DSSP file (Angstrom, degrees, kcal/mol; ACC not computed):
  #  RESIDUE AA STRUCTURE BP1 BP2  ACC     N-H-->O    O-->H-N    N-H-->O    O-->H-N    TCO  KAPPA ALPHA  PHI   PSI    X-CA   Y-CA   Z-CA
    1    1 A M              0   0    0      0, 0.0    38,-0.0     0, 0.0    40,-0.0   0.000 360.0 360.0 360.0 135.8  118.5  104.0  116.7
    2    2 A G        -     0   0    0      1,-0.1    17,-0.0     2,-0.0     0, 0.0   0.509 360.0-106.1 -82.0  -4.6  121.4  106.3  116.4
    3    3 A G  S    S+     0   0    0     13,-0.0     3,-0.3    40,-0.0    -1,-0.1   0.532  93.9 107.3  96.8   6.7  120.9  107.0  112.6
    4    4 A F    >   +     0   0    0      1,-0.2     3,-1.5     2,-0.1     9,-0.1   0.142  37.6 118.6-101.2  19.1  123.9  105.0  111.4
    5    5 A H  T 3   +     0   0    0      1,-0.3    45,-1.5    14,-0.1    44,-0.9   0.461  63.3  64.2 -72.5   0.5  121.7  102.2  110.0
    6    6 A H  T 3  S+     0   0    0      7,-0.4    -1,-0.3    -3,-0.3     8,-0.2   0.665  76.2 102.8 -92.5 -19.0  122.8  102.6  106.4
    7    7 A A    <   -     0   0    0     -3,-1.5     5,-0.2     6,-0.4    46,-0.2  -0.455  58.6-158.1 -67.3 134.1  126.4  101.7  107.0
    8    8 A K  B >   -A   11   0A   0      3,-3.0     3,-0.6    -2,-0.2    11,-0.1  -0.538  36.6 -85.2-105.5 172.8  127.2   98.1  105.9
    9    9 A P  T 3  S+     0   0    0      0, 0.0     3,-0.1     0, 0.0    10,-0.1   0.841 124.7  11.0 -50.3 -43.2  130.0   95.8  107.0
   10   10 A A  T 3  S+     0   0    0      1,-0.1     2,-0.4     2,-0.1    -3,-0.0   0.273 122.6  67.3-119.9   9.7  132.7   97.2  104.5
   11   11 A V  B <  S-A    8   0A   0     -3,-0.6    -3,-3.0    38,-0.1    -1,-0.1  -0.986  71.1-132.5-138.6 127.1  130.9  100.3  103.3
   12   12 A A        -     0   0    0     -2,-0.4     2,-0.3    -5,-0.2    -2,-0.1  -0.362  31.7-172.4 -64.6 155.2  129.9  103.6  104.9
   13   13 A G  B >   +B   16   0B   0      3,-2.3     3,-1.5    -9,-0.1    -6,-0.4  -0.993  55.9  15.0-152.8 148.1  126.4  104.7  104.2
   14   14 A G  T 3  S-     0   0    0     -2,-0.3    -7,-0.1     1,-0.3    -1,-0.1   0.828 129.2 -61.6  61.0  31.8  124.2  107.7  104.8
   15   15 A K  T 3  S+     0   0    0      1,-0.2    -1,-0.3    -9,-0.1    -3,-0.0   0.715 114.3 118.4  64.4  23.3  127.3  109.7  105.6
   16   16 A R  B <   -B   13   0B   0     -3,-1.5    -3,-2.3     1,-0.1    -1,-0.2  -0.977  51.2-161.9-121.4 132.5  128.0  107.3  108.5
   17   17 A P  S    S+     0   0    0      0, 0.0     2,-0.4     0, 0.0    -1,-0.1   0.728  75.4  39.4 -84.9 -22.0  131.1  105.1  108.8
   18   18 A V  S    S-     0   0    0     -5,-0.1     2,-1.0   -11,-0.1   -11,-0.2  -0.977  73.9-128.5-133.5 139.8  129.9  102.6  111.4
   19   19 A N     >  -     0   0    0     -2,-0.4     4,-2.0     1,-0.2     5,-0.2  -0.778  21.9-166.5 -87.2 105.2  126.5  100.9  112.0
   20   20 A D  H  > S+     0   0    0     -2,-1.0     4,-2.1     1,-0.2    -1,-0.2   0.849  84.5  51.8 -65.7 -36.9  125.9  101.7  115.7
   21   21 A V  H  > S+     0   0    0      2,-0.2     4,-2.1     1,-0.2    -1,-0.2   0.922 110.3  48.0 -64.2 -46.2  123.1   99.1  116.0
   22   22 A A  H  > S+     0   0    0      1,-0.2     4,-2.5     2,-0.2    -2,-0.2   0.861 110.7  51.9 -63.8 -37.1  125.2   96.3  114.5
   23   23 A V  H  X S+     0   0    0     -4,-2.0     4,-1.9     2,-0.2    -1,-0.2   0.914 110.1  48.7 -65.2 -43.2  128.1   97.2  116.8
   24   24 A A  H  X S+     0   0    0     -4,-2.1     4,-1.9     2,-0.2    -2,-0.2   0.881 112.2  48.2 -64.0 -39.5  125.8   97.1  119.9
   25   25 A I  H  X S+     0   0    0     -4,-2.1     4,-2.4     2,-0.2    -2,-0.2   0.920 110.6  51.3 -66.8 -44.0  124.4   93.7  118.8
   26   26 A A  H  X S+     0   0    0     -4,-2.5     4,-2.3     1,-0.2    -2,-0.2   0.868 107.9  54.0 -61.5 -35.5  127.9   92.4  118.2
   27   27 A A  H  X S+     0   0    0     -4,-1.9     4,-1.2     2,-0.2    -1,-0.2   0.927 111.0  43.7 -67.8 -43.8  129.0   93.5  121.7
   28   28 A V  H  <>S+     0   0    0     -4,-1.9     5,-2.5     1,-0.2    -2,-0.2   0.849 113.2  52.6 -73.2 -30.1  126.1   91.7  123.5
   29   29 A R  H ><5S+     0   0    0     -4,-2.4     3,-1.6     1,-0.2    -2,-0.2   0.915 106.6  53.0 -63.6 -42.1  126.8   88.6  121.3
   30   30 A A  H 3<5S+     0   0    0     -4,-2.3    -1,-0.2     1,-0.3    -2,-0.2   0.780 105.1  55.6 -63.2 -27.5  130.4   88.7  122.3
   31   31 A E  T 3<5S-     0   0    0     -4,-1.2    -1,-0.3    -5,-0.1    -2,-0.2   0.449 130.4 -93.9 -85.0  -0.7  129.3   88.8  126.0
   32   32 A G  T < 5S+     0   0    0     -3,-1.6     2,-0.3     1,-0.3    -3,-0.2   0.394  72.3 148.1 108.7  -2.0  127.3   85.6  125.4
   33   33 A F      < +     0   0    0     -5,-2.5    -1,-0.3     1,-0.2    -2,-0.1  -0.520  11.4 168.7 -69.5 126.1  123.8   86.7  124.6
   34   34 A K        +     0   0    0     -2,-0.3    -1,-0.2     2,-0.0     3,-0.1   0.347  36.3 113.2-116.5   2.7  122.3   84.2  122.2
   35   35 A G  S    S-     0   0    0      1,-0.2    24,-0.2    -6,-0.0     2,-0.1  -0.056  77.7 -73.8 -72.6 175.1  118.6   85.3  122.2
   36   36 A R        -     0   0    0     22,-0.1     2,-0.5    24,-0.1    24,-0.2  -0.423  44.1-143.4 -68.8 142.2  116.6   86.8  119.4
   37   37 A V  E     -c   60   0C   0     22,-1.6    24,-1.9    -2,-0.1     2,-0.5  -0.936  11.1-164.5-112.6 130.5  117.4   90.4  118.5
   38   38 A L  E     -c   61   0C   0     -2,-0.5     2,-0.5    22,-0.2    24,-0.2  -0.961   1.0-167.1-115.1 129.9  114.6   92.8  117.4
   39   39 A V  E     -c   62   0C   0     22,-2.7    24,-3.0    -2,-0.5     2,-0.7  -0.977   3.4-162.8-115.2 123.6  115.5   96.1  115.7
   40   40 A L  E     -c   63   0C   0     -2,-0.5     2,-0.5    22,-0.2    24,-0.2  -0.925  10.8-155.5-107.3 109.9  112.7   98.6  115.4
   41   41 A D  E     -c   64   0C   0     22,-3.3    24,-1.4    -2,-0.7    25,-0.4  -0.730  16.5-178.6 -92.1 127.9  113.6  101.2  112.8
   42   42 A L        +     0   0    0     -2,-0.5     2,-0.2    22,-0.2    -1,-0.1   0.278  50.4 102.9-107.3  10.4  111.9  104.6  113.2
   43   43 A D  S    S-     0   0    0      2,-0.2    23,-0.3     1,-0.1    22,-0.1  -0.501  75.8-125.0 -92.0 159.2  113.5  106.2  110.1
   44   44 A A  S    S+     0   0    0     -2,-0.2    -1,-0.1     2,-0.1    20,-0.0   0.449  89.9  75.4 -83.3  -0.3  111.7  106.8  106.8
   45   45 A H  S    S-     0   0    0      1,-0.1    -2,-0.2    23,-0.0    21,-0.1  -0.800  94.8 -93.4-112.1 154.1  114.5  105.0  104.9
   46   46 A P        -     0   0    0      0, 0.0     2,-1.5     0, 0.0     3,-0.3  -0.363  29.6-127.0 -63.4 141.8  115.1  101.2  104.7
   47   47 A P     >  +     0   0    0      0, 0.0     4,-2.2     0, 0.0     5,-0.2  -0.342  54.6 149.5 -82.2  53.9  117.5   99.8  107.3
   48   48 A D  H  >  +     0   0    0     -2,-1.5     4,-2.2     1,-0.2   -42,-0.2   0.858  66.3  51.3 -61.9 -39.3  119.6   98.2  104.5
   49   49 A G  H  > S+     0   0    0    -44,-0.9     4,-2.6    -3,-0.3   -43,-0.2   0.915 109.5  49.5 -65.6 -41.6  122.9   98.5  106.3
   50   50 A T  H  > S+     0   0    0    -45,-1.5     4,-1.8     2,-0.2    -2,-0.2   0.920 110.9  50.3 -63.0 -44.3  121.6   96.9  109.5
   51   51 A A  H  < S+     0   0    0     -4,-2.2     4,-0.3   -46,-0.2    -1,-0.2   0.906 112.4  47.5 -59.0 -43.0  120.1   94.0  107.5
   52   52 A A  H >< S+     0   0    0     -4,-2.2     3,-0.9     1,-0.2     4,-0.3   0.906 111.7  50.5 -65.3 -41.9  123.5   93.5  105.7
   53   53 A C  H 3< S+     0   0    0     -4,-2.6     3,-0.3     1,-0.2    -1,-0.2   0.812 114.6  43.0 -66.1 -30.9  125.4   93.6  109.0
   54   54 A L  T >< S+     0   0    0     -4,-1.8     3,-1.5     1,-0.2    -1,-0.2   0.351  81.1 106.7 -96.6   4.3  123.1   91.1  110.6
   55   55 A A  T <  S+     0   0    0     -3,-0.9    -1,-0.2    -4,-0.3    -2,-0.1   0.850  84.6  43.3 -56.1 -37.6  122.9   88.7  107.6
   56   56 A A  T 3  S+     0   0    0     -3,-0.3    -1,-0.3    -4,-0.3    -2,-0.1   0.570  90.3 104.8 -85.6  -8.4  125.2   86.1  109.3
   57   57 A D    <   -     0   0    0     -3,-1.5     3,-0.2     1,-0.1    -3,-0.0  -0.538  68.1-141.5 -73.2 135.5  123.5   86.4  112.7
   58   58 A P  S    S+     0   0    0      0, 0.0     2,-0.3     0, 0.0    -1,-0.1   0.709  82.5  32.3 -74.7 -18.6  121.3   83.4  113.4
   59   59 A S  S    S+     0   0    0    -24,-0.2   -22,-1.6    -5,-0.1     2,-0.3  -0.771  76.0 118.1-149.6  96.8  118.3   85.2  115.1
   60   60 A W  E     -c   37   0C   0     -2,-0.3     2,-0.3    -3,-0.2   -22,-0.2  -0.980  30.6-164.2-152.7 163.4  117.1   88.7  114.3
   61   61 A W  E     -c   38   0C   0    -24,-1.9   -22,-2.7    -2,-0.3     2,-0.5  -0.973   8.1-155.2-149.7 135.9  114.1   90.6  113.0
   62   62 A I  E     +c   39   0C   0     -2,-0.3     2,-0.3   -24,-0.2   -22,-0.2  -0.961  17.9 175.4-116.4 128.9  113.9   94.2  111.7
   63   63 A G  E     -c   40   0C   0    -24,-3.0   -22,-3.3    -2,-0.5     2,-0.3  -0.840  10.3-158.7-125.9 166.5  110.6   96.1  111.9
   64   64 A S  E     -c   41   0C   0     -2,-0.3   -22,-0.2   -24,-0.2     3,-0.1  -0.997  20.6-164.5-147.2 147.3  109.6   99.6  111.0
   65   65 A I        +     0   0    0    -24,-1.4   -23,-0.1    -2,-0.3   -21,-0.1   0.233  68.7 100.3-110.1  11.1  106.8  102.0  111.9
   66   66 A S  S    S-     0   0    0    -25,-0.4    -1,-0.1   -23,-0.3     3,-0.1   0.743  82.6-132.9 -72.3 -20.4  107.5  104.5  109.1
   67   67 A G        +     0   0    0      1,-0.3     2,-0.2    -3,-0.1    -1,-0.1   0.432  60.6 134.3  83.3  -2.3  104.7  103.1  106.9
   68   68 A S        -     0   0    0    -23,-0.0     2,-0.7     1,-0.0    -1,-0.3  -0.539  51.3-140.9 -79.6 146.8  107.0  103.0  103.9
   69   69 A D        +     0   0    0     -2,-0.2    -1,-0.0     1,-0.1     0, 0.0  -0.918  29.8 163.7-108.3 108.3  107.0   99.8  101.7
   70   70 A W        -     0   0    0     -2,-0.7    -1,-0.1     1,-0.3    -2,-0.0   0.510  43.6-127.6 -98.9  -5.4  110.5   99.1  100.6
   71   71 A G        -     0   0    0      2,-0.0    -1,-0.3     0, 0.0     2,-0.1  -0.338  62.7 -18.2  78.6-174.6  109.9   95.6   99.5
   72   72 A P  S    S-     0   0    0      0, 0.0     3,-0.0     0, 0.0    -3,-0.0  -0.362  70.5-124.8 -67.2 140.0  112.1   92.8  100.9
   73   73 A L    >   -     0   0    0      1,-0.1     3,-1.7    -2,-0.1     2,-0.1  -0.612  33.2-101.9 -80.3 141.9  115.4   93.9  102.4
   74   74 A P  T 3  S+     0   0    0      0, 0.0     3,-0.1     0, 0.0    -1,-0.1  -0.402 105.4   7.9 -62.4 139.9  118.5   92.3  101.0
   75   75 A D  T 3  S+     0   0    0      1,-0.2     2,-0.1    -2,-0.1    -2,-0.0   0.605  93.0 154.7  66.9  11.9  119.8   89.6  103.3
   76   76 A A    <         0   0    0     -3,-1.7    -1,-0.2     1,-0.1   -15,-0.1  -0.457 360.0 360.0 -76.3 146.0  116.8   89.8  105.5
   77   77 A V              0   0    0     -2,-0.1    -1,-0.1    -3,-0.1    -2,-0.0   0.370 360.0 360.0 -95.3 360.0  115.8   86.7  107.5
């Protein structure tokens, strides 16, 4: 993960203007990939921006190995 996971569709987050993971997923979706997407977050903060960006995507899962308990992410599937 490039560290831009706090940026949401219309809002910069974590001093980052664009969510790099969401852009990459949108690119492979545009090329026809319809499979499930797994995002493994290695940061100590919740990937709230990534969850918001993927809210309309039909098939994704976000996991983390940080050990932090953030509760449910908004818009999480």
